[in-house]
C-alpha positions as CSV (number, residue, x, y, z in Angstrom):
1,M,47.7,156.8,141.8
2,I,48.5,156.3,138.1
3,A,50.1,159.8,138.0
4,I,52.3,158.9,141.0
5,L,53.4,155.7,139.4
6,R,54.3,157.5,136.2
7,R,56.5,159.9,138.1
8,F,58.0,157.0,140.0
9,V,59.0,155.0,136.9
10,A,60.4,158.1,135.2
11,I,63.2,158.3,137.8
12,D,66.4,157.1,136.2
13,E,67.4,155.0,139.2
14,V,64.1,153.2,139.1
15,A,64.5,152.5,135.3
16,V,68.0,151.1,136.0
17,I,66.5,148.7,138.6
18,F,63.8,147.5,136.3
19,S,66.3,147.1,133.5
20,E,68.5,145.0,135.7
21,V,65.6,142.7,136.7
22,C,64.7,142.3,133.0
23,R,68.3,141.6,132.1
24,Q,68.7,139.0,134.8
25,S,65.6,137.2,133.6
26,N,66.9,137.3,130.0
27,G,64.5,139.9,128.9
28,V,61.2,139.3,127.2
29,V,61.1,136.0,125.2
30,I,58.6,135.9,122.3
31,S,57.1,132.4,121.9
32,D,57.0,130.5,118.7
33,E,53.2,131.1,118.5
34,F,54.0,134.5,117.1
35,D,56.2,133.2,114.3
36,F,54.0,134.0,111.3
37,G,55.9,131.5,109.2
38,K,54.5,128.8,111.4
39,Q,51.0,130.1,111.9
40,P,48.2,128.3,110.2
41,S,45.9,130.3,108.0
42,I,42.4,131.2,109.1
43,P,39.9,129.2,107.2
44,Y,37.5,132.2,106.5
45,A,38.0,134.0,103.2
46,D,36.4,137.3,104.4
47,V,38.7,137.6,107.5
48,A,41.6,140.2,107.4
49,R,40.9,141.0,103.7
50,R,42.0,144.6,104.2
51,A,45.4,143.7,105.7
52,A,47.3,144.0,102.5
53,Q,45.9,147.4,101.8
54,H,47.2,148.8,105.2
55,A,50.7,147.3,104.6
56,D,51.5,149.6,101.8
57,F,51.9,152.8,104.0
58,V,50.9,155.2,101.3
59,G,49.9,158.9,101.5
60,A,46.9,160.6,100.2
61,S,48.6,160.8,96.8
62,G,48.7,157.0,96.7
63,R,52.5,157.0,96.8
64,A,54.6,155.0,99.2
65,A,56.5,156.5,102.2
66,V,60.3,156.9,102.8
67,F,62.2,157.1,106.1
68,V,65.4,159.1,106.5
69,T,67.6,158.5,109.6
70,G,70.8,160.0,110.9
71,R,72.5,161.3,114.0
72,F,72.4,165.0,114.9
73,R,74.8,167.1,112.6
74,S,75.1,164.2,110.2
75,G,73.6,165.8,107.1
76,S,70.1,164.4,107.6
77,T,68.5,167.9,107.4
78,L,70.2,168.3,104.0
79,I,68.5,165.2,102.7
80,W,65.2,166.3,104.1
81,N,65.6,169.7,102.3
82,I,66.5,167.9,99.0
83,F,63.3,165.9,99.2
84,R,61.4,169.0,100.1
85,H,62.4,170.5,96.8
86,V,61.1,167.5,94.8
87,S,57.7,168.1,93.3
88,G,55.0,165.9,94.6
89,V,56.8,165.1,97.9
90,T,55.7,165.9,101.4
91,S,58.9,166.1,103.4
92,Y,58.4,166.0,107.2
93,Y,61.2,167.4,109.4
94,E,62.1,165.6,112.7
95,P,58.6,164.3,113.6
96,F,59.6,163.6,117.3
97,N,61.1,167.1,117.8
98,E,60.1,168.6,121.1
99,R,58.9,171.7,119.4
100,R,55.9,169.9,118.2
101,W,55.7,171.2,114.7
102,F,52.0,170.6,114.4
103,D,51.4,173.0,117.3
104,L,51.1,176.4,115.5
105,A,51.0,178.4,118.8
106,G,53.9,176.7,120.5
107,R,56.4,175.7,117.9
108,G,58.1,179.1,117.6
109,A,59.9,180.6,114.6
110,Q,63.5,179.9,115.3
111,V,65.6,178.3,112.5
112,D,69.2,177.0,112.9
113,Q,71.3,179.3,110.7
114,T,73.7,176.5,109.9
115,H,70.8,174.8,107.9
116,L,71.5,176.7,104.7
117,G,68.6,177.3,102.5
118,V,66.0,176.4,105.1
119,S,63.5,179.1,106.2
120,D,61.2,176.9,108.3
121,Y,60.7,173.3,109.4
122,W,57.0,173.2,109.9
123,T,55.0,174.0,106.8
124,E,54.1,170.4,106.1
125,Y,52.6,170.1,109.6
126,D,50.2,173.1,109.3
127,N,47.0,171.1,109.0
128,L,48.0,168.2,111.3
129,A,46.9,169.4,114.8
130,E,45.4,165.9,115.2
131,L,48.9,164.6,115.8
132,G,48.8,166.1,119.2
133,Q,46.5,163.3,120.5
134,Y,49.3,160.8,119.8
135,F,52.5,162.7,120.4
136,E,54.5,161.9,123.5
137,E,57.5,164.0,124.6
138,D,59.2,160.9,126.0
139,W,59.9,159.7,122.5
140,K,62.8,162.1,122.3
141,F,64.6,160.7,125.4
142,R,63.2,157.4,126.6
143,R,62.9,153.9,125.1
144,L,65.4,155.0,122.5
145,Y,66.1,151.3,121.8
146,M,63.1,149.5,120.3
147,S,63.4,146.0,118.8
148,G,61.0,144.6,116.3
149,A,59.1,143.0,119.2
150,S,58.5,146.3,120.9
151,Y,55.0,147.8,120.8
152,D,54.0,151.4,120.9
153,A,50.6,152.1,119.5
154,P,50.6,155.9,119.8
155,M,54.0,156.1,118.0
156,Q,52.8,153.8,115.3
157,K,49.5,155.8,114.9
158,Y,51.4,159.1,114.9
159,I,53.6,157.9,112.0
160,E,50.8,156.3,110.1
161,T,48.7,159.5,110.4
162,M,51.5,161.6,108.9
163,I,51.9,159.1,106.1
164,E,48.2,158.9,105.4
165,R,47.6,162.7,105.5
166,A,50.6,163.6,103.3
167,P,49.3,165.2,100.1
168,G,52.4,164.1,98.3
169,R,54.9,161.3,98.5
170,P,55.5,161.1,102.3
171,V,59.2,161.4,103.5
172,L,59.9,161.4,107.2
173,Q,63.3,162.5,108.4
174,F,64.2,161.4,111.9
175,N,67.1,162.1,114.3
176,E,65.7,159.9,117.1
177,V,65.2,156.5,115.5
178,D,68.8,155.3,115.3
179,F,68.1,152.5,117.7
180,R,64.5,152.0,116.7
181,L,65.2,151.0,113.2
182,G,64.4,147.4,114.1
183,W,61.0,148.5,115.2
184,L,60.5,150.6,112.1
185,R,61.5,147.7,109.9
186,A,59.1,145.3,111.7
187,W,56.1,147.6,111.8
188,F,56.7,149.4,108.4
189,P,58.3,146.6,106.5
190,D,57.8,148.0,103.0
191,V,59.1,151.5,103.7
192,P,62.7,152.1,102.4
193,I,65.1,153.5,105.0
194,I,67.9,155.9,103.9
195,H,70.7,156.3,106.5
196,I,73.3,159.0,106.5
197,F,76.5,159.1,108.6
198,R,79.4,161.5,108.9
199,H,83.0,161.2,110.0
200,P,82.7,160.9,113.8
201,R,85.4,163.4,114.6
202,D,84.0,166.1,112.3
203,Q,80.5,165.4,113.6
204,W,81.7,165.6,117.2
205,C,83.3,169.0,116.6
206,S,80.1,170.1,114.7
207,T,78.0,169.2,117.7
208,L,80.2,171.4,119.9
209,Q,79.8,174.3,117.5
210,E,81.7,177.4,118.6
211,A,83.3,175.6,121.6
212,A,84.8,172.8,119.5
213,K,88.4,173.8,119.9
214,S,88.2,174.3,123.7
215,A,85.8,171.5,124.6
216,A,86.7,168.6,122.2
217,Q,88.9,167.0,124.8
218,C,86.8,167.7,127.9
219,R,85.7,165.1,130.4
220,L,82.1,164.2,131.1
221,R,82.2,166.2,134.4
222,E,82.7,169.3,132.3
223,F,80.5,168.4,129.3
224,Q,77.0,169.4,130.5
225,A,77.6,173.0,129.4
226,Y,78.4,171.9,125.8
227,D,75.8,169.2,125.5
228,G,73.6,170.8,122.9
229,F,72.4,167.6,121.3
230,Y,71.3,165.5,124.3
231,L,74.3,163.1,124.5
232,L,74.1,162.6,128.3
233,R,70.3,162.1,128.3
234,W,70.5,159.7,125.5
235,A,73.3,157.7,127.1
236,R,71.4,157.4,130.4
237,D,68.5,155.8,128.5
238,L,70.6,153.7,126.1
239,R,72.8,152.4,128.9
240,L,69.8,150.3,130.1
241,T,70.2,148.3,126.8
242,F,74.0,148.8,126.3
243,P,75.5,148.6,129.8
244,F,79.1,149.3,128.5
245,L,78.3,153.0,127.7
246,S,80.7,155.2,129.7
247,L,79.1,157.7,132.1
248,N,81.9,158.0,134.5
249,D,82.9,161.7,135.2
250,D,86.5,161.0,134.3
251,T,85.6,159.6,130.9
252,F,86.4,161.8,127.9
253,A,83.1,163.0,126.5
254,Y,84.3,162.0,123.0
255,E,84.5,158.4,124.2
256,L,80.8,158.4,125.1
257,Y,80.0,160.2,121.9
258,Y,81.9,157.7,119.7
259,Q,80.2,154.8,121.5
260,V,76.8,156.1,120.5
261,W,78.0,157.0,117.0
262,K,79.4,153.6,116.4
263,L,76.2,151.8,117.6
264,S,74.1,154.1,115.5
265,Y,76.3,153.3,112.5
266,L,75.9,149.6,113.0
267,F,72.2,149.9,113.2
268,G,72.1,151.9,110.0
269,Q,74.2,149.3,108.3
270,R,71.9,146.6,109.5
271,Y,68.5,148.0,108.6
272,A,68.8,150.7,105.9
273,E,68.4,150.0,102.2
274,L,71.0,152.8,101.6
275,S,73.6,153.9,104.1
276,L,75.6,156.8,102.7
277,R,78.5,159.0,103.8
278,F,77.9,162.7,104.3
279,E,81.2,163.3,102.7
280,D,80.1,161.6,99.5
281,L,77.0,163.8,99.3
282,I,79.1,166.9,99.6
283,G,81.9,165.6,97.3
284,D,79.6,164.2,94.6
285,P,76.1,165.7,95.1
286,R,74.9,164.7,91.6
287,G,75.7,161.0,91.9
288,T,74.7,160.7,95.5
289,I,71.4,162.4,95.1
290,R,70.7,160.1,92.2
291,K,71.3,157.1,94.5
292,I,69.0,158.6,97.2
293,L,66.2,159.1,94.7
294,E,66.6,155.6,93.2
295,T,66.4,154.1,96.7
296,A,63.3,156.1,97.4
297,G,61.7,154.8,94.2
298,M,62.0,158.1,92.4
299,P,64.5,157.5,89.5
300,E,62.5,159.7,87.2
301,V,63.2,162.9,89.2
302,D,65.6,165.4,87.5
303,V,68.7,165.7,89.7
304,E,70.0,169.0,88.3
305,P,67.7,171.4,90.2
306,L,68.6,169.7,93.4
307,V,72.4,169.8,93.1
308,P,72.7,173.6,94.1
309,L,71.0,172.7,97.5
310,V,74.3,171.1,98.5
311,S,76.8,173.7,99.7
312,P,80.5,173.0,100.1
313,V,81.6,171.9,103.6
314,R,85.2,171.7,104.7
315,T,86.0,168.3,106.1
316,G,88.9,167.4,108.5
317,K,88.1,170.3,110.8
318,W,88.6,167.9,113.7
319,R,92.4,168.4,113.3
320,E,91.9,171.8,114.9
321,C,90.5,170.1,118.1
322,A,92.9,167.3,118.8
323,D,95.6,165.2,117.1
324,A,94.9,161.9,115.4
325,D,96.5,159.7,118.0
326,W,94.2,161.1,120.7
327,F,91.1,160.3,118.7
328,S,92.4,156.9,117.5
329,E,93.2,155.6,121.0
330,I,89.7,156.3,122.2
331,E,88.1,154.8,119.0
332,A,90.2,151.7,119.1
333,R,89.2,151.1,122.8
334,V,85.5,151.6,122.0
335,D,85.6,149.3,119.0
336,A,87.2,146.6,121.0
337,T,84.6,146.9,123.8
338,I,81.7,146.8,121.4
339,A,83.2,143.8,119.5
340,R,83.7,141.9,122.8
341,Y,80.2,142.7,124.0
342,A,78.7,141.7,120.6
343,G,80.6,138.4,120.8
344,A,79.4,137.7,124.3
345,V,75.8,138.4,123.4
346,S,76.0,136.2,120.3
347,A,77.6,133.3,122.3
348,A,74.9,133.6,125.0
349,Q,72.1,133.5,122.4
350,R,73.6,130.4,120.9
351,N,74.1,128.9,124.4
352,I,77.8,128.5,123.8
353,T,80.1,127.9,126.8
354,P,83.0,130.4,126.7
355,V,86.5,128.9,126.1
356,G,88.1,127.7,129.3
357,K,84.8,127.2,131.1
358,S,83.0,123.9,131.7
């Protein structure tokens, strides 16, 4: 029976129905009893004495963790590789990747050739088969939005295990936590978050790879063949939280892409200690790497050996895919929609009656 129910709730249409029910009932409201600022202390000195020790989130080396987040093709792999070349750091690549890096028999040996200077993604996982007892494939595509009030014990334990088992300073680089940063901040409050973003037009063309010139202006009905980075699957899940996401067949695929990009950017600005441009990392690797290391609490690290890891990347390649007016029109429309939606949500939360209504 449980297996049948699991298959049932995994159907997109069912998820939409449940989401609508939740939305109509104003979602889940957390009561004041969970406001830790209002909770009285427990009058027993020996209760919860170890809590502070677990809040540090340190690896086996005794050094604190760092999170890196970015969209696909944003430069997050480059930051992961920079940390990988820092002595005393254990740099984990895409912990939620469906290739299950901890699975020696099933992870394969393929490496993206555009990831310059990278020969493998998995060395840091070689002795972490125990992660398999917590890993869930749905993390890649479902519940992509998680607020601080969300609860996922397996995900939390999975991340904690990686941190605790890291022989060096644990750095975890994600491409799937854009909309879970609120959850990460709530459950790992002392871990600095480094966010990288890239010019949306160049990033869009990069996701299309060899098909960029021919596919950049395609409609969603044509996009499945070019969707190498899960945009459609992500959008179907995120639409349960952000109902304005465009999934109509006639919509330009870039419009949906830019909607997700803009939301991801806003989340990074909200939750990250450092939110940096890919273009700055390419244009000024020495200065930008220094900022990254300082944010990670590693100001003593010598930057010079890390600078050669950054290869030149030509920016502005989007001009080969469409003219500026085509991109700008779509972006302006998306920005206006998100601004109106954010304003409506904010007004509803403050119980404000819209102008013209009584």
